[in-house]
PDB file with one MODEL, atoms N, CA, C and O in Angstrom:
MODEL        1
ATOM      1  N   MET A   1     103.003  92.524 106.209  1.00  0.00           N
ATOM      2  CA  MET A   1     103.043  93.854 106.804  1.00  0.00           C
ATOM      3  C   MET A   1     101.616  94.324 107.062  1.00  0.00           C
ATOM      4  O   MET A   1     100.752  94.218 106.191  1.00  0.00           O
ATOM      5  N   ASP A   2     101.379  94.837 108.249  1.00  0.00           N
ATOM      6  CA  ASP A   2     100.083  95.402 108.604  1.00  0.00           C
ATOM      7  C   ASP A   2      99.994  96.815 108.022  1.00  0.00           C
ATOM      8  O   ASP A   2     100.697  97.723 108.465  1.00  0.00           O
ATOM      9  N   ILE A   3      99.139  96.987 107.045  1.00  0.00           N
ATOM     10  CA  ILE A   3      99.053  98.262 106.327  1.00  0.00           C
ATOM     11  C   ILE A   3      98.604  99.399 107.242  1.00  0.00           C
ATOM     12  O   ILE A   3      99.145 100.502 107.164  1.00  0.00           O
ATOM     13  N   GLU A   4      97.636  99.149 108.095  1.00  0.00           N
ATOM     14  CA  GLU A   4      97.158 100.206 109.002  1.00  0.00           C
ATOM     15  C   GLU A   4      98.258 100.639 109.960  1.00  0.00           C
ATOM     16  O   GLU A   4      98.404 101.829 110.239  1.00  0.00           O
ATOM     17  N   ALA A   5      99.029  99.688 110.464  1.00  0.00           N
ATOM     18  CA  ALA A   5     100.148 100.023 111.354  1.00  0.00           C
ATOM     19  C   ALA A   5     101.213 100.815 110.593  1.00  0.00           C
ATOM     20  O   ALA A   5     101.825 101.733 111.139  1.00  0.00           O
ATOM     21  N   ALA A   6     101.427 100.451 109.329  1.00  0.00           N
ATOM     22  CA  ALA A   6     102.404 101.165 108.506  1.00  0.00           C
ATOM     23  C   ALA A   6     101.963 102.612 108.283  1.00  0.00           C
ATOM     24  O   ALA A   6     102.789 103.524 108.316  1.00  0.00           O
ATOM     25  N   LYS A   7     100.675 102.823 108.058  1.00  0.00           N
ATOM     26  CA  LYS A   7     100.156 104.184 107.866  1.00  0.00           C
ATOM     27  C   LYS A   7     100.383 105.020 109.116  1.00  0.00           C
ATOM     28  O   LYS A   7     100.781 106.181 109.025  1.00  0.00           O
ATOM     29  N   ILE A   8     100.134 104.438 110.278  1.00  0.00           N
ATOM     30  CA  ILE A   8     100.341 105.148 111.548  1.00  0.00           C
ATOM     31  C   ILE A   8     101.819 105.491 111.717  1.00  0.00           C
ATOM     32  O   ILE A   8     102.160 106.600 112.129  1.00  0.00           O
ATOM     33  N   THR A   9     102.687 104.544 111.401  1.00  0.00           N
ATOM     34  CA  THR A   9     104.133 104.777 111.497  1.00  0.00           C
ATOM     35  C   THR A   9     104.561 105.924 110.592  1.00  0.00           C
ATOM     36  O   THR A   9     105.356 106.772 110.998  1.00  0.00           O
ATOM     37  N   ILE A  10     104.044 105.957 109.380  1.00  0.00           N
ATOM     38  CA  ILE A  10     104.392 107.023 108.437  1.00  0.00           C
ATOM     39  C   ILE A  10     103.954 108.383 108.986  1.00  0.00           C
ATOM     40  O   ILE A  10     104.741 109.329 108.992  1.00  0.00           O
ATOM     41  N   VAL A  11     102.722 108.482 109.438  1.00  0.00           N
ATOM     42  CA  VAL A  11     102.215 109.763 109.952  1.00  0.00           C
ATOM     43  C   VAL A  11     103.024 110.208 111.170  1.00  0.00           C
ATOM     44  O   VAL A  11     103.381 111.382 111.275  1.00  0.00           O
ATOM     45  N   GLU A  12     103.314 109.294 112.081  1.00  0.00           N
ATOM     46  CA  GLU A  12     104.091 109.649 113.274  1.00  0.00           C
ATOM     47  C   GLU A  12     105.484 110.146 112.902  1.00  0.00           C
ATOM     48  O   GLU A  12     105.958 111.143 113.447  1.00  0.00           O
ATOM     49  N   ASN A  13     106.140 109.447 111.970  1.00  0.00           N
ATOM     50  CA  ASN A  13     107.477 109.861 111.548  1.00  0.00           C
ATOM     51  C   ASN A  13     107.456 111.216 110.851  1.00  0.00           C
ATOM     52  O   ASN A  13     108.351 112.032 111.069  1.00  0.00           O
ATOM     53  N   LEU A  14     106.463 111.464 110.026  1.00  0.00           N
ATOM     54  CA  LEU A  14     106.380 112.756 109.336  1.00  0.00           C
ATOM     55  C   LEU A  14     106.113 113.885 110.325  1.00  0.00           C
ATOM     56  O   LEU A  14     106.656 114.980 110.178  1.00  0.00           O
ATOM     57  N   LYS A  15     105.287 113.630 111.322  1.00  0.00           N
ATOM     58  CA  LYS A  15     105.015 114.665 112.327  1.00  0.00           C
ATOM     59  C   LYS A  15     106.271 114.988 113.126  1.00  0.00           C
ATOM     60  O   LYS A  15     106.512 116.151 113.451  1.00  0.00           O
ATOM     61  N   LYS A  16     107.071 113.979 113.447  1.00  0.00           N
ATOM     62  CA  LYS A  16     108.328 114.204 114.180  1.00  0.00           C
ATOM     63  C   LYS A  16     109.282 115.060 113.349  1.00  0.00           C
ATOM     64  O   LYS A  16     109.935 115.962 113.872  1.00  0.00           O
ATOM     65  N   LYS A  17     109.354 114.770 112.060  1.00  0.00           N
ATOM     66  CA  LYS A  17     110.289 115.465 111.184  1.00  0.00           C
ATOM     67  C   LYS A  17     109.755 116.794 110.656  1.00  0.00           C
ATOM     68  O   LYS A  17     110.497 117.548 110.025  1.00  0.00           O
ATOM     69  N   SER A  18     108.478 117.090 110.905  1.00  0.00           N
ATOM     70  CA  SER A  18     107.866 118.276 110.310  1.00  0.00           C
ATOM     71  C   SER A  18     108.433 119.589 110.835  1.00  0.00           C
ATOM     72  O   SER A  18     108.245 120.632 110.209  1.00  0.00           O
ATOM     73  N   LYS A  19     109.117 119.557 111.962  1.00  0.00           N
ATOM     74  CA  LYS A  19     109.739 120.783 112.463  1.00  0.00           C
ATOM     75  C   LYS A  19     110.893 121.207 111.554  1.00  0.00           C
ATOM     76  O   LYS A  19     111.182 122.398 111.432  1.00  0.00           O
ATOM     77  N   ALA A  20     111.545 120.247 110.922  1.00  0.00           N
ATOM     78  CA  ALA A  20     112.668 120.544 110.033  1.00  0.00           C
ATOM     79  C   ALA A  20     112.214 120.768 108.592  1.00  0.00           C
ATOM     80  O   ALA A  20     112.667 121.702 107.931  1.00  0.00           O
ATOM     81  N   LYS A  21     111.313 119.904 108.107  1.00  0.00           N
ATOM     82  CA  LYS A  21     110.800 120.055 106.739  1.00  0.00           C
ATOM     83  C   LYS A  21     109.449 119.374 106.643  1.00  0.00           C
ATOM     84  O   LYS A  21     109.105 118.522 107.462  1.00  0.00           O
ATOM     85  N   SER A  22     108.692 119.760 105.634  1.00  0.00           N
ATOM     86  CA  SER A  22     107.331 119.230 105.525  1.00  0.00           C
ATOM     87  C   SER A  22     107.115 118.340 104.305  1.00  0.00           C
ATOM     88  O   SER A  22     106.097 117.653 104.223  1.00  0.00           O
ATOM     89  N   LYS A  23     108.042 118.335 103.366  1.00  0.00           N
ATOM     90  CA  LYS A  23     107.909 117.528 102.153  1.00  0.00           C
ATOM     91  C   LYS A  23     109.101 116.588 102.039  1.00  0.00           C
ATOM     92  O   LYS A  23     110.229 116.951 102.372  1.00  0.00           O
ATOM     93  N   PHE A  24     108.833 115.367 101.562  1.00  0.00           N
ATOM     94  CA  PHE A  24     109.859 114.338 101.527  1.00  0.00           C
ATOM     95  C   PHE A  24     109.845 113.612 100.194  1.00  0.00           C
ATOM     96  O   PHE A  24     108.814 113.527  99.527  1.00  0.00           O
ATOM     97  N   TYR A  25     111.003 113.090  99.814  1.00  0.00           N
ATOM     98  CA  TYR A  25     111.105 112.229  98.648  1.00  0.00           C
ATOM     99  C   TYR A  25     110.526 110.868  98.998  1.00  0.00           C
ATOM    100  O   TYR A  25     110.490 110.498 100.171  1.00  0.00           O
ATOM    101  N   LEU A  26     110.075 110.122  98.007  1.00  0.00           N
ATOM    102  CA  LEU A  26     109.552 108.788  98.242  1.00  0.00           C
ATOM    103  C   LEU A  26     110.606 107.909  98.907  1.00  0.00           C
ATOM    104  O   LEU A  26     110.275 107.097  99.772  1.00  0.00           O
ATOM    105  N   LYS A  27     111.871 108.061  98.514  1.00  0.00           N
ATOM    106  CA  LYS A  27     112.934 107.233  99.092  1.00  0.00           C
ATOM    107  C   LYS A  27     113.075 107.458 100.602  1.00  0.00           C
ATOM    108  O   LYS A  27     113.554 106.572 101.310  1.00  0.00           O
ATOM    109  N   ASP A  28     112.668 108.622 101.104  1.00  0.00           N
ATOM    110  CA  ASP A  28     112.714 108.867 102.546  1.00  0.00           C
ATOM    111  C   ASP A  28     111.755 107.943 103.290  1.00  0.00           C
ATOM    112  O   ASP A  28     112.021 107.570 104.432  1.00  0.00           O
ATOM    113  N   PHE A  29     110.661 107.577 102.667  1.00  0.00           N
ATOM    114  CA  PHE A  29     109.685 106.693 103.293  1.00  0.00           C
ATOM    115  C   PHE A  29     110.236 105.273 103.418  1.00  0.00           C
ATOM    116  O   PHE A  29     109.866 104.541 104.336  1.00  0.00           O
ATOM    117  N   TYR A  30     111.110 104.886 102.504  1.00  0.00           N
ATOM    118  CA  TYR A  30     111.696 103.548 102.554  1.00  0.00           C
ATOM    119  C   TYR A  30     112.502 103.345 103.836  1.00  0.00           C
ATOM    120  O   TYR A  30     112.586 102.229 104.349  1.00  0.00           O
ATOM    121  N   LYS A  31     113.088 104.411 104.349  1.00  0.00           N
ATOM    122  CA  LYS A  31     113.910 104.324 105.568  1.00  0.00           C
ATOM    123  C   LYS A  31     113.068 103.956 106.791  1.00  0.00           C
ATOM    124  O   LYS A  31     113.595 103.397 107.752  1.00  0.00           O
ATOM    125  N   PHE A  32     111.777 104.261 106.767  1.00  0.00           N
ATOM    126  CA  PHE A  32     110.907 103.914 107.894  1.00  0.00           C
ATOM    127  C   PHE A  32     110.701 102.404 107.989  1.00  0.00           C
ATOM    128  O   PHE A  32     110.393 101.884 109.061  1.00  0.00           O
ATOM    129  N   PHE A  33     110.870 101.703 106.869  1.00  0.00           N
ATOM    130  CA  PHE A  33     110.626 100.254 106.794  1.00  0.00           C
ATOM    131  C   PHE A  33     111.773  99.582 106.034  1.00  0.00           C
ATOM    132  O   PHE A  33     111.582  99.141 104.900  1.00  0.00           O
ATOM    133  N   PRO A  34     112.942  99.499 106.633  1.00  0.00           N
ATOM    134  CA  PRO A  34     114.113  98.985 105.909  1.00  0.00           C
ATOM    135  C   PRO A  34     113.987  97.534 105.436  1.00  0.00           C
ATOM    136  O   PRO A  34     114.692  97.131 104.511  1.00  0.00           O
ATOM    137  N   ASP A  35     113.111  96.749 106.049  1.00  0.00           N
ATOM    138  CA  ASP A  35     112.977  95.344 105.660  1.00  0.00           C
ATOM    139  C   ASP A  35     111.929  95.110 104.573  1.00  0.00           C
ATOM    140  O   ASP A  35     111.767  93.986 104.098  1.00  0.00           O
ATOM    141  N   GLU A  36     111.232  96.148 104.187  1.00  0.00           N
ATOM    142  CA  GLU A  36     110.176  96.012 103.179  1.00  0.00           C
ATOM    143  C   GLU A  36     110.690  96.391 101.797  1.00  0.00           C
ATOM    144  O   GLU A  36     111.655  97.142 101.657  1.00  0.00           O
ATOM    145  N   LYS A  37     110.028  95.857 100.789  1.00  0.00           N
ATOM    146  CA  LYS A  37     110.377  96.194  99.407  1.00  0.00           C
ATOM    147  C   LYS A  37     109.852  97.595  99.091  1.00  0.00           C
ATOM    148  O   LYS A  37     108.772  97.971  99.547  1.00  0.00           O
ATOM    149  N   PRO A  38     110.608  98.362  98.316  1.00  0.00           N
ATOM    150  CA  PRO A  38     110.175  99.715  97.947  1.00  0.00           C
ATOM    151  C   PRO A  38     108.778  99.761  97.321  1.00  0.00           C
ATOM    152  O   PRO A  38     108.016 100.694  97.572  1.00  0.00           O
ATOM    153  N   ARG A  39     108.448  98.769  96.519  1.00  0.00           N
ATOM    154  CA  ARG A  39     107.135  98.759  95.857  1.00  0.00           C
ATOM    155  C   ARG A  39     106.003  98.706  96.886  1.00  0.00           C
ATOM    156  O   ARG A  39     104.970  99.351  96.703  1.00  0.00           O
ATOM    157  N   THR A  40     106.189  97.947  97.956  1.00  0.00           N
ATOM    158  CA  THR A  40     105.180  97.847  99.013  1.00  0.00           C
ATOM    159  C   THR A  40     104.959  99.205  99.665  1.00  0.00           C
ATOM    160  O   THR A  40     103.821  99.610  99.900  1.00  0.00           O
ATOM    161  N   ILE A  41     106.048  99.905  99.956  1.00  0.00           N
ATOM    162  CA  ILE A  41     105.950 101.227 100.594  1.00  0.00           C
ATOM    163  C   ILE A  41     105.309 102.222  99.635  1.00  0.00           C
ATOM    164  O   ILE A  41     104.478 103.033 100.043  1.00  0.00           O
ATOM    165  N   LYS A  42     105.691 102.164  98.369  1.00  0.00           N
ATOM    166  CA  LYS A  42     105.107 103.063  97.367  1.00  0.00           C
ATOM    167  C   LYS A  42     103.595 102.870  97.296  1.00  0.00           C
ATOM    168  O   LYS A  42     102.850 103.846  97.209  1.00  0.00           O
ATOM    169  N   ASN A  43     103.142 101.631  97.331  1.00  0.00           N
ATOM    170  CA  ASN A  43     101.707 101.359  97.285  1.00  0.00           C
ATOM    171  C   ASN A  43     100.983 101.923  98.506  1.00  0.00           C
ATOM    172  O   ASN A  43      99.881 102.457  98.386  1.00  0.00           O
ATOM    173  N   ILE A  44     101.602 101.804  99.673  1.00  0.00           N
ATOM    174  CA  ILE A  44     100.997 102.350 100.901  1.00  0.00           C
ATOM    175  C   ILE A  44     100.922 103.869 100.815  1.00  0.00           C
ATOM    176  O   ILE A  44      99.899 104.463 101.157  1.00  0.00           O
ATOM    177  N   VAL A  45     102.001 104.500 100.360  1.00  0.00           N
ATOM    178  CA  VAL A  45     102.020 105.965 100.220  1.00  0.00           C
ATOM    179  C   VAL A  45     100.951 106.406  99.216  1.00  0.00           C
ATOM    180  O   VAL A  45     100.243 107.380  99.468  1.00  0.00           O
ATOM    181  N   ASN A  46     100.826 105.717  98.101  1.00  0.00           N
ATOM    182  CA  ASN A  46      99.803 106.063  97.106  1.00  0.00           C
ATOM    183  C   ASN A  46      98.396 105.935  97.694  1.00  0.00           C
ATOM    184  O   ASN A  46      97.528 106.763  97.419  1.00  0.00           O
ATOM    185  N   THR A  47      98.176 104.906  98.495  1.00  0.00           N
ATOM    186  CA  THR A  47      96.885 104.734  99.161  1.00  0.00           C
ATOM    187  C   THR A  47      96.604 105.899 100.103  1.00  0.00           C
ATOM    188  O   THR A  47      95.476 106.386 100.182  1.00  0.00           O
ATOM    189  N   MET A  48      97.637 106.341 100.818  1.00  0.00           N
ATOM    190  CA  MET A  48      97.470 107.457 101.755  1.00  0.00           C
ATOM    191  C   MET A  48      97.203 108.772 101.020  1.00  0.00           C
ATOM    192  O   MET A  48      96.497 109.636 101.540  1.00  0.00           O
ATOM    193  N   VAL A  49      97.759 108.930  99.819  1.00  0.00           N
ATOM    194  CA  VAL A  49      97.468 110.115  99.004  1.00  0.00           C
ATOM    195  C   VAL A  49      96.011 110.048  98.541  1.00  0.00           C
ATOM    196  O   VAL A  49      95.299 111.051  98.576  1.00  0.00           O
ATOM    197  N   THR A  50      95.579 108.887  98.117  1.00  0.00           N
ATOM    198  CA  THR A  50      94.208 108.704  97.642  1.00  0.00           C
ATOM    199  C   THR A  50      93.189 108.985  98.742  1.00  0.00           C
ATOM    200  O   THR A  50      92.151 109.594  98.486  1.00  0.00           O
ATOM    201  N   ASP A  51      93.484 108.540  99.972  1.00  0.00           N
ATOM    202  CA  ASP A  51      92.517 108.753 101.060  1.00  0.00           C
ATOM    203  C   ASP A  51      92.655 110.135 101.715  1.00  0.00           C
ATOM    204  O   ASP A  51      91.904 110.458 102.635  1.00  0.00           O
ATOM    205  N   GLY A  52      93.612 110.953 101.245  1.00  0.00           N
ATOM    206  CA  GLY A  52      93.706 112.327 101.707  1.00  0.00           C
ATOM    207  C   GLY A  52      94.609 112.561 102.902  1.00  0.00           C
ATOM    208  O   GLY A  52      94.661 113.679 103.414  1.00  0.00           O
ATOM    209  N   THR A  53      95.320 111.545 103.361  1.00  0.00           N
ATOM    210  CA  THR A  53      96.238 111.713 104.487  1.00  0.00           C
ATOM    211  C   THR A  53      97.503 112.440 104.045  1.00  0.00           C
ATOM    212  O   THR A  53      98.001 113.324 104.743  1.00  0.00           O
ATOM    213  N   LEU A  54      98.013 112.059 102.885  1.00  0.00           N
ATOM    214  CA  LEU A  54      99.222 112.664 102.324  1.00  0.00           C
ATOM    215  C   LEU A  54      98.856 113.382 101.031  1.00  0.00           C
ATOM    216  O   LEU A  54      97.777 113.182 100.472  1.00  0.00           O
ATOM    217  N   GLU A  55      99.778 114.222 100.568  1.00  0.00           N
ATOM    218  CA  GLU A  55      99.571 114.893  99.283  1.00  0.00           C
ATOM    219  C   GLU A  55     100.886 114.997  98.537  1.00  0.00           C
ATOM    220  O   GLU A  55     101.957 115.091  99.135  1.00  0.00           O
ATOM    221  N   TYR A  56     100.782 114.979  97.221  1.00  0.00           N
ATOM    222  CA  TYR A  56     101.946 115.197  96.375  1.00  0.00           C
ATOM    223  C   TYR A  56     102.149 116.689  96.198  1.00  0.00           C
ATOM    224  O   TYR A  56     101.190 117.460  96.186  1.00  0.00           O
ATOM    225  N   TRP A  57     103.400 117.089  96.060  1.00  0.00           N
ATOM    226  CA  TRP A  57     103.750 118.460  95.717  1.00  0.00           C
ATOM    227  C   TRP A  57     104.820 118.373  94.649  1.00  0.00           C
ATOM    228  O   TRP A  57     105.782 117.619  94.794  1.00  0.00           O
ATOM    229  N   SER A  58     104.664 119.128  93.589  1.00  0.00           N
ATOM    230  CA  SER A  58     105.623 119.070  92.497  1.00  0.00           C
ATOM    231  C   SER A  58     106.165 120.456  92.170  1.00  0.00           C
ATOM    232  O   SER A  58     105.426 121.438  92.106  1.00  0.00           O
ATOM    233  N   SER A  59     107.473 120.503  91.967  1.00  0.00           N
ATOM    234  CA  SER A  59     108.105 121.749  91.547  1.00  0.00           C
ATOM    235  C   SER A  59     108.180 121.814  90.025  1.00  0.00           C
ATOM    236  O   SER A  59     108.634 122.808  89.458  1.00  0.00           O
ATOM    237  N   GLY A  60     107.739 120.765  89.384  1.00  0.00           N
ATOM    238  CA  GLY A  60     107.836 120.669  87.932  1.00  0.00           C
ATOM    239  C   GLY A  60     108.850 119.612  87.545  1.00  0.00           C
ATOM    240  O   GLY A  60     108.636 118.859  86.595  1.00  0.00           O
ATOM    241  N   SER A  61     109.962 119.552  88.280  1.00  0.00           N
ATOM    242  CA  SER A  61     110.976 118.542  87.984  1.00  0.00           C
ATOM    243  C   SER A  61     111.093 117.509  89.096  1.00  0.00           C
ATOM    244  O   SER A  61     111.627 116.421  88.881  1.00  0.00           O
ATOM    245  N   THR A  62     110.599 117.841  90.275  1.00  0.00           N
ATOM    246  CA  THR A  62     110.713 116.957  91.433  1.00  0.00           C
ATOM    247  C   THR A  62     109.350 116.809  92.088  1.00  0.00           C
ATOM    248  O   THR A  62     108.617 117.786  92.241  1.00  0.00           O
ATOM    249  N   THR A  63     109.015 115.591  92.472  1.00  0.00           N
ATOM    250  CA  THR A  63     107.771 115.349  93.188  1.00  0.00           C
ATOM    251  C   THR A  63     108.096 114.958  94.615  1.00  0.00           C
ATOM    252  O   THR A  63     108.876 114.038  94.861  1.00  0.00           O
ATOM    253  N   LEU A  64     107.489 115.667  95.548  1.00  0.00           N
ATOM    254  CA  LEU A  64     107.669 115.397  96.971  1.00  0.00           C
ATOM    255  C   LEU A  64     106.334 115.018  97.571  1.00  0.00           C
ATOM    256  O   LEU A  64     105.284 115.251  96.973  1.00  0.00           O
ATOM    257  N   ILE A  65     106.379 114.430  98.762  1.00  0.00           N
ATOM    258  CA  ILE A  65     105.176 113.967  99.444  1.00  0.00           C
ATOM    259  C   ILE A  65     105.202 114.496 100.866  1.00  0.00           C
ATOM    260  O   ILE A  65     106.245 114.492 101.519  1.00  0.00           O
ATOM    261  N   GLY A  66     104.057 114.948 101.342  1.00  0.00           N
ATOM    262  CA  GLY A  66     103.971 115.430 102.720  1.00  0.00           C
ATOM    263  C   GLY A  66     102.583 115.238 103.276  1.00  0.00           C
ATOM    264  O   GLY A  66     101.659 114.848 102.563  1.00  0.00           O
ATOM    265  N   LEU A  67     102.445 115.516 104.562  1.00  0.00           N
ATOM    266  CA  LEU A  67     101.129 115.449 105.192  1.00  0.00           C
ATOM    267  C   LEU A  67     100.242 116.529 104.589  1.00  0.00           C
ATOM    268  O   LEU A  67     100.688 117.655 104.369  1.00  0.00           O
ATOM    269  N   LYS A  68      99.021 116.196 104.329  1.00  0.00           N
ATOM    270  CA  LYS A  68      98.096 117.151 103.714  1.00  0.00           C
ATOM    271  C   LYS A  68      97.923 118.355 104.632  1.00  0.00           C
ATOM    272  O   LYS A  68      97.643 118.205 105.821  1.00  0.00           O
ATOM    273  N   GLY A  69      98.091 119.551 104.069  1.00  0.00           N
ATOM    274  CA  GLY A  69      97.894 120.783 104.822  1.00  0.00           C
ATOM    275  C   GLY A  69      99.077 121.247 105.644  1.00  0.00           C
ATOM    276  O   GLY A  69      98.966 122.233 106.372  1.00  0.00           O
ATOM    277  N   MET A  70     100.203 120.566 105.547  1.00  0.00           N
ATOM    278  CA  MET A  70     101.384 120.952 106.323  1.00  0.00           C
ATOM    279  C   MET A  70     102.368 121.717 105.441  1.00  0.00           C
ATOM    280  O   MET A  70     102.439 121.489 104.234  1.00  0.00           O
ATOM    281  N   GLY A  71     103.113 122.611 106.045  1.00  0.00           N
ATOM    282  CA  GLY A  71     104.164 123.323 105.324  1.00  0.00           C
ATOM    283  C   GLY A  71     103.719 124.666 104.799  1.00  0.00           C
ATOM    284  O   GLY A  71     102.529 124.977 104.765  1.00  0.00           O
ATOM    285  N   LYS A  72     104.691 125.457 104.390  1.00  0.00           N
ATOM    286  CA  LYS A  72     104.439 126.809 103.883  1.00  0.00           C
ATOM    287  C   LYS A  72     103.559 126.804 102.637  1.00  0.00           C
ATOM    288  O   LYS A  72     102.684 127.657 102.491  1.00  0.00           O
ATOM    289  N   GLN A  73     103.785 125.855 101.748  1.00  0.00           N
ATOM    290  CA  GLN A  73     103.056 125.820 100.487  1.00  0.00           C
ATOM    291  C   GLN A  73     101.555 125.648 100.676  1.00  0.00           C
ATOM    292  O   GLN A  73     100.768 126.169  99.886  1.00  0.00           O
ATOM    293  N   ALA A  74     101.156 124.930 101.707  1.00  0.00           N
ATOM    294  CA  ALA A  74      99.742 124.617 101.912  1.00  0.00           C
ATOM    295  C   ALA A  74      98.912 125.887 102.064  1.00  0.00           C
ATOM    296  O   ALA A  74      97.805 125.965 101.531  1.00  0.00           O
ATOM    297  N   HIS A  75      99.424 126.873 102.776  1.00  0.00           N
ATOM    298  CA  HIS A  75      98.657 128.093 103.015  1.00  0.00           C
ATOM    299  C   HIS A  75      98.549 128.942 101.757  1.00  0.00           C
ATOM    300  O   HIS A  75      97.493 129.522 101.510  1.00  0.00           O
ATOM    301  N   THR A  76      99.580 129.033 100.970  1.00  0.00           N
ATOM    302  CA  THR A  76      99.533 129.864  99.775  1.00  0.00           C
ATOM    303  C   THR A  76      98.682 129.222  98.678  1.00  0.00           C
ATOM    304  O   THR A  76      98.023 129.930  97.918  1.00  0.00           O
ATOM    305  N   GLU A  77      98.689 127.904  98.588  1.00  0.00           N
ATOM    306  CA  GLU A  77      97.907 127.233  97.552  1.00  0.00           C
ATOM    307  C   GLU A  77      96.411 127.328  97.828  1.00  0.00           C
ATOM    308  O   GLU A  77      95.619 127.437  96.893  1.00  0.00           O
ATOM    309  N   ASP A  78      96.016 127.289  99.095  1.00  0.00           N
ATOM    310  CA  ASP A  78      94.598 127.362  99.442  1.00  0.00           C
ATOM    311  C   ASP A  78      94.012 128.733  99.116  1.00  0.00           C
ATOM    312  O   ASP A  78      92.838 128.838  98.761  1.00  0.00           O
ATOM    313  N   GLU A  79      94.826 129.783  99.235  1.00  0.00           N
ATOM    314  CA  GLU A  79      94.324 131.139  99.015  1.00  0.00           C
ATOM    315  C   GLU A  79      94.209 131.473  97.543  1.00  0.00           C
ATOM    316  O   GLU A  79      93.436 132.353  97.165  1.00  0.00           O
ATOM    317  N   GLY A  80      94.990 130.762  96.684  1.00  0.00           N
ATOM    318  CA  GLY A  80      95.041 131.091  95.266  1.00  0.00           C
ATOM    319  C   GLY A  80      93.911 130.586  94.518  1.00  0.00           C
ATOM    320  O   GLY A  80      93.829 130.794  93.307  1.00  0.00           O
TER     321      GLY A  80
ENDMDL
END
């Protein structure tokens, strides 16, 4: 799997879906690459969080992932 191409695919898919919601479960990312192992996708997502493309958001019991700076939460967290 080409990791750079996978990163582009993830960003494009999240931007398409961002009109409906801005945060996603890790399992939602698996749907973008049905032929890949979940561990491979998890590693790519973790790399994207590390490089600042994506960010984790936690409600305390659930962890979601979204594009950095997208969604309602992004604006309120920056001001606090």
